[in-house]
N, C-alpha and C positions, 0 to 999 in steps of 0.2 A: 504494500500499500504506500503510496505517495502523499506526503503532506508538504505543502510550500511553507517555508520559513522566510521571515523578515528578518533584516538586522535588528536586534534589540529583543524585546520581550515578545513572546509568542505563548497564547494560551491555548493549549491543545487539549482536546477531548477527543481520545483515541476510539473511534467508531467499533473498532475490533481489538482483541486482546493480542497486543505482540507477542509473537512467538517465543522470542529469546529476551524479551526486556521485562523485568520483574520490579526494578529497583529505579529510583532517581538518577543513583550512579551509573546503571547500567545505560539509562537513557542518554545521559551526557557522554558516557564513553562510546556509544554507537554514533552520537552525532560526530564525535572527533574522529572516529574511524572512517567517516564519510567526507572528511575535508572541512567540517566547520569548527571555528574556534569558539566551542561550547565552553561554557563556565558554570553555570548554574542551573539546577532544577529545583522547583519548590512546589509543595502542595499546602493547601489550608485546611487544617483537619482538627476538629474537636477545639476550635478556638485559638489555634496557634499555627505557625508555619513548620511545616517539616522540609528541611532544606539539605540538598547536596551541593556543596560549593568544590569544584573541582581544583586541584587534587587534594585540599586541605582537610574537610571534615564533613561529617554528617552522611546521612543516607536515609531512605524510606523505601517502604513497597509501595507499588503502584496500585491503586484500587480500580477495580472494574468500573468504568463509565464515570470517573472522577476526573475532573479537569487538572492539569499540571502546567505550571510556567516553566518554560525553557528560554534560557538567554543564550543568544548566539550572536556572533559579531559580524555576520554577513548573511545575505538572502541566498537561498538555493532551495534545492528539494531534498527532503528527508525521506528515506525510504525503510520501510520495515516489513517483515514477514508478519501476516495477522493470521488470528484463529478467530472463527466467529464465535461470539458470546453464545 
């Protein structure tokens, strides 16, 4: 599945479960492996932010049908393998 990213913050609501992405860290590292300068993924959950800041700290599990913020420094197309919910 392809998702168009803009430079800066991207609010993603993944319509399908990513086959190999289960954490914020995994999402950032997948974007990096595709040539993005990705730095941060975050989700707002239970009144607080869950954050992964590459490569320094944090991590969180991606939840089905939950929005996640991804910060990248350039625009492009992010591709992942999807499994239908």
